[in-house]
C-alpha positions as CSV (number, residue, x, y, z in Angstrom):
1,M,-32.4,-16.8,5.7
2,F,-33.8,-20.3,5.5
3,F,-34.1,-22.2,8.7
4,I,-36.9,-20.8,10.9
5,G,-38.4,-23.9,12.4
6,A,-39.4,-25.0,15.9
7,G,-36.1,-26.7,16.4
8,A,-34.1,-23.5,16.1
9,D,-32.1,-22.7,19.1
10,A,-28.5,-21.7,20.1
11,M,-27.2,-24.6,18.1
12,T,-28.7,-23.3,14.9
13,D,-28.2,-19.6,15.5
14,E,-25.0,-19.5,13.5
15,H,-26.4,-21.6,10.7
16,A,-28.8,-19.2,8.9
17,G,-28.6,-20.2,5.3
18,Y,-29.0,-17.8,2.4
19,V,-28.4,-17.5,-1.3
20,A,-25.4,-15.3,-2.0
21,G,-24.9,-13.4,-5.2
22,R,-21.4,-13.3,-6.9
23,Y,-20.7,-9.7,-7.9
24,L,-18.8,-8.9,-11.2
25,D,-15.6,-8.3,-9.1
26,G,-15.8,-11.8,-7.7
27,S,-16.9,-10.9,-4.2
28,A,-20.1,-12.3,-2.6
29,S,-23.1,-10.6,-1.2
30,D,-23.9,-10.9,2.5
31,I,-26.7,-12.5,4.5
32,W,-28.7,-9.3,4.4
33,T,-28.8,-9.0,0.6
34,D,-32.0,-10.3,-1.0
35,V,-30.4,-11.2,-4.4
36,T,-33.9,-11.6,-5.9
37,R,-34.5,-7.9,-5.4
38,C,-31.3,-6.5,-6.9
39,A,-31.1,-5.0,-10.4
40,E,-30.6,-7.3,-13.4
41,G,-26.9,-7.8,-14.0
42,T,-25.8,-7.1,-10.4
43,F,-24.7,-10.7,-10.0
44,I,-23.0,-13.2,-12.3
45,G,-24.1,-16.2,-10.3
46,Y,-25.5,-17.5,-7.1
47,H,-24.2,-19.9,-4.5
48,P,-25.6,-21.3,-1.2
49,A,-24.0,-19.9,1.9
50,C,-24.4,-20.1,5.6
51,E,-23.8,-17.6,8.4
52,C,-21.1,-19.9,9.8
53,G,-19.0,-19.4,6.7
54,W,-19.9,-22.5,4.7
55,T,-20.4,-22.0,1.0
56,G,-21.6,-24.4,-1.7
57,T,-21.1,-24.7,-5.4
58,E,-21.8,-21.7,-7.6
59,Q,-24.8,-21.8,-9.9
60,P,-25.9,-19.6,-12.8
61,R,-28.0,-16.7,-12.1
62,T,-31.5,-18.2,-12.7
63,E,-34.6,-18.7,-10.7
64,A,-34.1,-22.5,-10.9
65,A,-30.5,-22.1,-9.6
66,Y,-31.7,-19.9,-6.8
67,R,-34.1,-22.7,-5.6
68,Q,-31.2,-25.2,-6.1
69,C,-29.0,-23.1,-3.8
70,Q,-31.7,-23.2,-1.1
71,R,-31.9,-27.0,-1.4
72,D,-28.1,-27.4,-1.5
73,W,-27.7,-25.4,1.8
74,A,-30.2,-27.7,3.4
75,T,-29.1,-31.0,2.0
76,Q,-25.3,-30.5,1.8
77,H,-24.8,-28.4,5.0
78,F,-27.7,-28.1,7.4
79,V,-29.0,-31.7,7.4
80,P,-25.7,-33.5,7.6
81,E,-23.7,-31.1,9.8
82,V,-26.2,-29.2,11.9
83,L,-29.3,-31.3,12.3
84,P,-27.5,-34.0,14.3
85,L,-26.7,-31.3,16.9
86,V,-30.4,-30.2,17.0
87,R,-31.9,-33.7,17.5
88,R,-31.4,-33.9,21.3
89,P,-33.7,-33.8,24.2
90,V,-34.7,-30.3,25.2
91,S,-36.6,-31.5,28.3
92,V,-37.3,-35.0,29.7
93,G,-39.3,-36.9,27.1
94,A,-39.5,-34.0,24.5
95,P,-37.0,-34.5,21.7
96,T,-36.5,-31.7,19.3
97,T,-37.1,-32.7,15.7
98,V,-36.8,-30.8,12.5
99,S,-38.8,-31.5,9.3
100,S,-39.0,-30.1,5.8
101,N,-41.9,-28.0,7.1
102,D,-39.4,-26.0,9.2
103,F,-37.8,-24.4,6.1
104,D,-39.3,-21.4,4.4
105,F,-38.9,-23.0,1.0
106,D,-39.8,-26.3,-0.6
107,L,-37.0,-28.6,0.3
108,H,-38.0,-31.3,-2.2
109,Q,-39.2,-29.4,-5.3
110,H,-36.8,-29.6,-8.2
């Protein structure tokens, strides 16, 4: 799961991102499967996914594609669709903000 920052709250609970693996039969792994720890050949590809049901474009099964899936979840789903909901006052004068430091991966590394 990707988003673990200080801005996490009820609005972000259903938006835990992950890299799903595509099995040989076409089905996808779930949020609890660490695709990096599965046996070689378990998956034919990776794709970014979110607990809310959002999925992104499938990528080949490579380390670089895994990192791209992480970035795609953040830039194509979380930032445009969820982040606007998080940036709101949580108490008088204390806005919640989220930065790239709130993710457990490097959002900008290519």
